[in-house]
Residue, then its C-alpha position, 0 to 999 in steps of 0.5 A: x500500500x502507499x504511505x505518506x509518512x517517514x518510515x523505516x523500510x525492511x533491512x535489505x538493499x534498496x533497488x531502483x524505484x519508489x520504495x514504499x514498505x510500510x514499516x513504521x519508525x518502530x523497528x521492532x515489534x515487541x510482543x511476549x519476549x525480547x529475543x532479537x536485538x541489533x548486535x550494536x547496543x548502548x550500554x546504560x550502565x552496569x549494576x549499581x546494586x552494591x550490597x554491604x558486607x554480610x555483617x549488617x544490611x538493613x532492609x526495609x520490610x514491605x507492609x509486613x510484620x517482618x522488620x529485619x535489622x540484621x540478617x545472615x550473609x546472602x546465600x544467593x546473589x546474582x546480577x542479570x543483564x536486561x536487554x530491551x529497545x528504546x525509541x529515540x527521536x530526531x530529525x531529517x533535514x533537507x536544505x537547498x541553497x545557492x552555491x557559488x553562482x546563479x546556476x550552482x546549487x548545494x543540496x544538504x541532507x542531514x540527520x540528528x540521530x546517532x548511527x552510520x547513515x548512508x544516502x542512497x540516491x540517484x537522479x531522474x532525467x527530464x525525458x525519463x518516463x516512470x520512476x527509474x533512477x539514473x546515476x548522477x554525473x561524476x562531478x556531482x558525486x561527493x567524496x566517498x561515494x560508491x556506485x550501486x550497479x548502474x542506477x544509484x550512488x551511496x554516499x556516507x554522511x559525516x559529522x556536521x560542521x555545525x555540531x558541537x560536543x555530544x551533538x550527533x548530527x551528520x550531513x552530506x552535501x551534493x554540489x550541482x549545476x542546474x543545466x536542465x537535463x536533471x529533473x529531480x534528485x531522489x534519495x532514501x536514507x539508510x542506517x548502515x548499522x541496522x540496515x534500515x531504510x527511511x523514506x518519505x510518504x512511503x516512497x523515495x524522497x524527491x527534490x524536484x529541479x523543474x516545476x512540473x514535478x510538483x504534482x508528485x506526492x513524495x516531493x520534499x519541500x513542494x510549493x506551499x498549497x500544492x499537493x495531491x493530499x488534503x489537509x495536514x498532509x498538504x502542509x508538509x511541503x515548503x519548496x518554493x517555485x516562483x513564476x518568472x512571468x507575472x502572467x498568473x492567468x496562465x497558471x491553470x492553463x491545461x494546454x500549457x506544455x511541460x517545456x513551457x512550464x519549465x521555462x516559466x519557473x525558477x528554482x528557489x532554496x528551501x529548508x525542511x525538517x521531518x521527524x524520524x525515530x528508531x529503536x536502539x538496543x539498551x542493556x539494563x540490569x537487575x540484581x537479586x540477593x536472597x538471605x535467611x531471616x534468623x528470627x523467622x527462618x523465612x527467605x528475604x529476597x531483595x530485587x534492585x534494577x535500573x529499569x525505568x520508573x514504570x516497571x512492574x515485576x510480575x511474579x510468583x513462587x513454585x513448590x518443586x522443580x516443575x516450576x509451576x507458578x503459584x501465588x505465595x501466602x501474604x504478606x506481599x510488598x506494597x502496591x501488589x495486585x493479584x493477576x488472574x489468580x495466577x500471579x502477583x504484580x508489584x510496582x517497584x519502589x523508587x530508591x531514596x536519594x539514588x537512581x533505580x528501583x527496588x522491592x523486598x519479598x518475604x517468602x516462606x521456608x518451604x518455597x522452592x523457587x521465585x519466578x518473575x518477569x518484568x512488565x514495561x508495557x502491555x506488549x513489552x516483557x523482559x525475561x532471562x534470555x527468553x525464559x522466566x527468571x528463576x531464583x532457587x530458594x531450596x537448600x539443594x541449590x543454595x550456592x551461587x554456583x549452583x544457582x548460576x548453573x540452573x539459570x544457565x540451563x533455564x536460558x536454553x529452554x527454548x532450544x529444548x523440546x518438552x520431552x527433554x525438560x521432563x522426559x519421563x512424564x512428558x513423553x507418554x503424555x504428548x505421544x498420547x495426545x498426538x496419537x489421538x489426533x492422528x487417529x481422529x484425522x485418519x478416521x476422517x480420511x478413511x474410506x469408511x468415514x467418507x462413505x458414512x459421514x457427509x462432507x459437511x460433517x467432515x469439514x465441521x470436525x476438521x474446523x474444530x481440530x484447527x480451532x483447538x490447535x489455535x487455542x492450544x498454541x495460544x496457551x503454549x505461547x503464553x508460557x514458552x517464548x518461541x514457537x518451535x513446531x507446526x501446531x498441527x500434525x502434518x503426517x496425514x495428506x488431506x484431499x484437495x476437496x476438503x475445506x480446512x477452516x474459514x480463512x485458510x482454504x484447502x491447503x492446495x491453493x496457488x495464488x496469483x497477484x493480479x496487478x502491479x504498481x502501474x495497473x491503475x493507469x489504464x483505467x480499465x484494469x478489471x476488463x483487461x484482467x477479465x480477458x485473462x481469466x481462462x488463461x490463468x486458470x489453464x496455468x493452474x492458479x486457483x486464487x487471484x488477488x485483485x487490487x483495492x476496490x475503493x475510491x482512494x486519494x492515491x490512485x493505487x487504492x491504498x488511501x481509501x475514502x468512501x468504503x462503499x464507493x467502488x468506482x476506482x482507477x481500476x474500473x467501475x463497480x459493475x466492471x469489478x462484478x463482471x471480472x469476479x464472475x469471469x474468474x468464478x466461471x473458470x474455477x478461480x477464487x477471488x481475494x479483495x485487497x482491503x485497507x482496514x488500518x486507516x482511512x482518509x477523511x473527507x472533512x475537517x473538524x473545527x480545528x482544521x484537522x482532517x478527521x471527519x469522514x463522509x459517505x455511508x460510513x460518516x464517522x467522526x473523530x471518535x473513530x480515530x485513535x487518540x495517540x496519532x499526533x497528526x489527526x486529533x482522534x478522540x478514540x482509544x490508543x492504537x493497538x498497533x503501529x501507527x501509519x502517519x499518512x492518514x487517520x488510523x482507525x480505532x478498532x476498539x470502538x464497537x461502532x467501527x467494528x460493526x460497520x467494518x463487519x457489515x462492509x466486508x459482508x456486503x463485499x462478499x455478497x454484492x461483489x462476490x469476493x471469496x476472501x481477503x488480502x489484509x493491508x498493513x495489519x501491523x497497525x491494529x491487534x490481530x484479535x480484531x482480524x479474528x472478529x472480522x473473519x468470523x463475521x465475513x467467513x472468507x474462504x482464504x485470507x492473508x495479512x501483510x505483516x511487514x517487519x524488519x529482518x535482523x541485520x548486524x552491521x549491514x549483514x543479514x543474520x543467519x538466525x531470523x527466528x525473531x523476525x518470523x516469530x513476530x509474524x507467527x505472533x500476529x497469526x496467533x492473535x487471529x486464532x489462526x483465522x488468517x495466514x500471513x505473507x512469509x516475508x522472512x522466507x522472501x528476505x532469506x531467499x533474496x539474500x541467499x541467491x543474491x550472494x550465493x549463500x545457499x546455506x541460509x536456506x536451512x535453520x539451525x534445526x535443519x528446517x526451512x528458515x521462514x514462517x513456512x518452517x514453523x507454521x506452513x499452513x499459515x505461510x503465504x510464500x512469495x518472491x515479489x509483489x507490487x511493492x518490491x518489484x514492478x516500477x517501484x523496485x525497492x526490494x527487487x528479487x535478484x535479477x535472472x534468479x527469479x525462476x530459482x525463487x519459484x523453483x523453491x516456493x512452488x515445490x515447498x509447503x506453504x501457499x505460493x503466490x506468483x507475481x503478475x509481472x513474472x507470469x506474463x514474461x519470459x518465465x511463463x512456461x517455466x512457472x507453468x511447468x512448476x505449477x503443474x508439477x506441484x499439482x501433479x504431486x499434490x504438494x500442499x501447504x502442509x507438505x513435509x520437507x527434508x533438506x538434504x543439502x544447504x551449502x555455499x552454492x547449492x540447496x536441495x530438498x525432498x518434499x513428501x518423498x515425491x519431489x526432489x529439487x535443487x537450486x544454485x550452481x552447485x551439484x546435486x543428484x537425489x539418491x537412487x535407492x529403493x526410490x528411483x528419480x527421474x528429472x522433470x524440469x531443468x533451467x538456469x541453476x535449478x532442477x526438479x525430479x519426480x519419484x518413479 
């Protein structure tokens, strides 16, 4: 979708075009644990908790009857690091000044945030068509510039000459002559340390050097009052183009040529500042000391930390090594409340005359251990390397060495299975449950069951299995920080005719994205697509994703206004209906692209802010979240990340949810949509998506949860578990009612093929490293879309390696998506061959993968023991033993075999 805010992009190398990924300035979406951080961190100080010598330590008792003047020496004392992220804010500045003479100009781009900043930039020529970049002439390139292929330059920012002391301001100056050949300077700002890209209004920054480029929505400093967006959005710009001619009556002449406009306008300087924010990693600490009270024999646990003031400790105790949380008997520290009869929450007390906060806990002698985590906000929890902190209190573990060893073991819990934690008790229990599920699924799939039970009954049972799996996963996620396995048994092959559950299809879907970034320009895209319905069906596609249908401020459709007005740049409402019917006639399901996170207002409030909506859904400012600083909403705070280009909708409002559900059901009935592609789902809680899916009952639904991958000093990390975990968490918040685009797989596949590092395609456990390796039935795999490819090209898949990407996604589990531009290209026949092979071997979203090779120059795998494949220039042949393999497909650096 199209954005109009400054926001970080995915951690990857930019490609030419209008970059427009919608990560917000909040780079890391923190959920139940903080396990993935940039490696470069800001240390805020080590532990300041200085306990006195064991001879005498005075501790204040907490609203209890245990006032202790002197205690014994501590039998446990340990300091733990606390890794978290902190949002820092700054500004990007863009200045255009006169140089040495009238034809000489200097463009200065600066940033006030710390980091290793790089300007990724290029120019547009006057005669260019579209949004492609060109490299600037040599004399325009500042010292230290590095060419990026044939379309861009990267120039480092250096410390600003005007900065003093601790000022972190950096800048770069571009010196150029206004010769009429260059129409604009385009750039994005890149933080080299994290690999994050920052853009303007969801696209490249564009500094126009000729007057006619004012019309572009991403122009930095456009003439006051000129812009394609209403209200506050139009006020972002202040570049002045002044007419040399005083004939103002000519300014609205539509017949005036572009060349004439260039001649009648001259360039003037400007200065503009734009807000920027990023997350930095910070390390705090907590020190825990435990002593015995000589008078009562109770344990006195003293906790001290340098975390911020609002921190709450969420705690409990356990009676044995099973470490099951329990609420201890009173007394409890002050400002302690009970949480769901399962734990206690205590607000830490401010230290008198010093920084930091503390609490004292009085614990009964029979208590085996003290369990706790820190709660910084509703979505931010601090744990010990991904696990609950555990402080042993029993006599068996009273030595600091033993405690440290126990804590170290606990830190590796998410690398162990449940059987390893308590093999004797858990093996029998889990095997029993798994066998029951397998028996149930086998019974449903059996010949006898198919004869005696109706299709509806089978579907109902399967739906309940999926719902139970989602509920089980929800419980599992509440105690274990990392999702490690597919929630559903994958040993049984489901027949293509069986629907699994609302929003997830049959498992055999192959998705076609039926548009690109330029499709709206024809004005009759629906009709053009309708004519291709039969051809797409013959290629093997079962689902097509259509562009956003609503009237929109942006022509691409991602800035909707009146949701019930379906006359868009792609065609009329009647043409949309015709197109949907045409696809249904050839057996293809249709997904509508719906934007639920935000909506462009049509009227201003009394303060002149655009937050009053028109049309059938004439909401007022109560429908806008309260914490969006641009639109003065009177709703509740946002449940997700902010999208700054338009009012963010408050989905916690009952009337909003009611209207959206009615609208989705109306689209299903009136247009005939079978499901949804959900735009920018990071902006609101996944639980609302579940509500919408329950009401609209889509055949298939997929959310766009676009998040930043993990990089260290510009190099993609091998382990992307934190990235895919955040996508998994969103899917789980929907209770599995919708899948998500597997951005993790896209990023890893991109890096592996571009750098010839095929070892990246196997995680530490020998599984696929994306969402498809953890929850394949909810992963929609892709290599390109209208954002990454097309004329945008921000994260274009490595050139000439696209078919390798499809050789991977079309042979592996998950639901594969194929981009329109690739279907109707020279790859058409190869893609058709891969789809045919997938269908012929009934590969589905739950198919099983055995990775047989993942080395520098080759990746190979066997899928369902039916298909073998390899990509990369390296050699691989599947083993010929009991199973014989015959080569079916072969192309540039890929081969696919089928079992005889």
